[in-house]
RODO-2510 file (C-alpha; in nm, 4 decimals, decimal comma):
residues 139
     n   res          X          Y          Z
     1     m     5,5194    12,6033    21,1680
     2     n     5,2197    12,6372    20,9422
     3     r     5,0902    12,9944    20,9504
     4     r     4,7320    12,8683    20,9503
     5     f     4,7848    12,7057    21,2897
     6     s     5,0054    12,9736    21,4495
     7     i     4,7427    13,2529    21,4347
     8     p     4,4783    13,0628    21,6417
     9     i     4,7472    12,9678    21,8946
    10     l     4,8576    13,3305    21,9235
    11     f     4,4986    13,4467    21,9796
    12     s     4,4513    13,1759    22,2432
    13     f     4,7465    13,3081    22,4427
    14     i     4,6197    13,6656    22,4166
    15     i     4,2718    13,5654    22,5366
    16     l     4,4190    13,3648    22,8262
    17     g     4,6356    13,6617    22,9239
    18     f     4,3394    13,8992    22,9417
    19     g     4,1186    13,6410    23,1108
    20     c     4,3625    13,5891    23,3960
    21     n     4,3639    13,9592    23,4811
    22     q     3,9886    14,0122    23,4859
    23     g     3,8279    14,0534    23,8271
    24     k     4,1574    14,1426    23,9972
    25     q     4,1196    14,5163    23,9985
    26     h     4,2928    14,6968    24,2813
    27     r     4,1701    15,0099    24,4450
    28     p     4,3723    15,3139    24,3455
    29     k     4,6583    15,4195    24,5674
    30     h     4,6122    15,7168    24,7976
    31     p     4,6831    16,0478    24,6191
    32     k     4,9430    16,1450    24,8816
    33     l     5,1417    15,8280    24,8070
    34     l     5,3872    15,9603    24,5490
    35     g     5,5431    15,6192    24,5002
    36     a     5,6650    15,3093    24,6782
    37     q     5,9498    15,0655    24,6380
    38     s     5,9602    14,7049    24,7538
    39     v     6,2901    14,5273    24,8158
    40     y     6,3206    14,1564    24,8989
    41     v     6,5323    14,1266    25,2142
    42     g     6,5320    13,7521    25,2741
    43     e     6,3450    13,4665    25,4326
    44     p     6,2752    13,4510    25,8059
    45     m     6,4936    13,1403    25,8471
    46     d     6,8037    13,3093    25,6972
    47     p     7,0507    13,4003    25,9735
    48     e     7,1439    13,7177    25,7811
    49     a     6,7798    13,8294    25,7896
    50     a     6,7354    13,7921    26,1688
    51     k     6,7353    14,1682    26,2372
    52     y     6,4736    14,2189    25,9643
    53     v     6,2466    13,9568    26,1233
    54     q     6,2519    14,1642    26,4420
    55     l     6,1752    14,4804    26,2438
    56     a     5,8912    14,3100    26,0544
    57     n     5,7352    14,1855    26,3784
    58     s     5,7618    14,5248    26,5462
    59     d     5,5956    14,8611    26,4903
    60     n     5,9285    15,0194    26,3931
    61     v     5,9373    15,2491    26,0927
    62     k     6,2195    15,4715    25,9684
    63     i     6,1149    15,8285    25,8824
    64     e     6,3150    16,0843    25,6867
    65     k     6,1577    16,4268    25,6441
    66     r     6,2523    16,6253    25,3399
    67     e     6,1155    16,9484    25,2040
    68     h     5,7474    16,8811    25,1243
    69     y     5,7698    16,5010    25,1411
    70     m     5,8635    16,2132    25,3686
    71     i     6,0458    15,8893    25,3037
    72     v     5,9073    15,6195    25,5312
    73     t     6,0523    15,2682    25,5451
    74     a     5,8769    14,9700    25,7015
    75     w     5,9454    14,5968    25,7046
    76     y     5,6798    14,3318    25,6455
    77     i     5,6453    13,9556    25,6406
    78     a     5,4680    13,8736    25,3152
    79     n     5,3446    13,5790    25,1145
    80     a     5,6430    13,4892    24,8934
    81     c     5,4209    13,3496    24,6166
    82     g     5,1634    13,6262    24,6042
    83     k     5,1632    13,9936    24,5244
    84     s     5,1106    14,2819    24,7620
    85     i     5,0792    14,6551    24,7106
    86     p     5,1777    14,9367    24,9458
    87     d     4,9204    15,2010    25,0294
    88     l     4,8308    15,4663    25,2886
    89     n     4,5273    15,5518    25,4960
    90     f     4,4908    15,8881    25,6680
    91     k     4,2848    15,9494    25,9797
    92     n     4,3111    16,2713    26,1782
    93     d     4,6847    16,3130    26,2530
    94     t     4,7811    15,9518    26,1717
    95     i     4,9120    15,7844    25,8586
    96     n     4,8553    15,4100    25,8510
    97     l     5,1006    15,2285    25,6231
    98     t     4,9611    14,9141    25,4635
    99     y     5,1039    14,6356    25,2500
   100     n     4,7968    14,4525    25,1247
   101     e     4,7882    14,1075    24,9692
   102     t     4,6272    14,1372    24,6256
   103     s     4,6576    13,7860    24,4884
   104     e     4,4736    13,4730    24,5827
   105     e     4,7871    13,2660    24,5331
   106     l     4,9023    13,1444    24,8742
   107     c     5,1892    12,9165    24,9675
   108     m     5,3790    12,8066    25,2754
   109     s     5,6770    13,0273    25,1895
   110     v     5,7116    13,3763    25,3346
   111     s     5,9585    13,6532    25,2691
   112     i     6,0640    13,9720    25,4389
   113     e     6,0057    14,2852    25,2340
   114     e     6,1427    14,6334    25,2956
   115     i     5,8893    14,8853    25,1682
   116     t     5,9822    15,2486    25,1161
   117     y     5,6898    15,4908    25,0899
   118     f     5,7321    15,8367    24,9353
   119     v     5,4624    16,0536    25,0957
   120     d     5,3504    16,4010    24,9913
   121     n     5,3786    16,6331    25,2929
   122     r     5,3418    16,9816    25,1436
   123     d     5,1757    17,0951    25,4661
   124     d     5,4913    16,9976    25,6596
   125     k     5,2673    16,8332    25,9167
   126     n     5,4049    16,6138    26,1951
   127     w     5,2209    16,2888    26,1352
   128     k     5,1981    15,9920    26,3676
   129     i     5,2909    15,6928    26,1491
   130     i     5,1837    15,3358    26,2186
   131     k     5,2007    15,0223    26,0070
   132     t     4,9517    14,7437    25,9560
   133     n     5,0629    14,4056    25,8310
   134     s     4,7975    14,2293    25,6270
   135     y     4,9728    13,8933    25,6511
   136     p     4,7817    13,6745    25,8985
   137     f     5,0704    13,5894    26,1341
   138     s     5,4107    13,7030    26,2515
   139     w     5,7253    13,4972    26,2402
***
């Protein structure tokens, strides 16, 4: 390829890449959220994922307390085409787990996600933990 034409094409891709990310800033995660991990579990129609559908539609969370931190696992139904980020909100003695949709890309496909939150608990406090699903419906 002629070098004279490849440089403008390269710059076009760079500009498009930066342009697509503008305006999609996300609020920073809560300082007590040490990290989070998202694992795709399946789709609600998969027979193997049936138990996860029940977990995603319930308030169930799994809590493991370790020295100075907690590992909290929750299941969510999420937009399979979009992106979501885990976060925390604290109010009094309650931690509210969230998994917020951050993209505007919606589709008819949903997935079940297992989210593991690593929460700073240096005070060794006994928190009440609830989850909020930002997806507009349950399965």
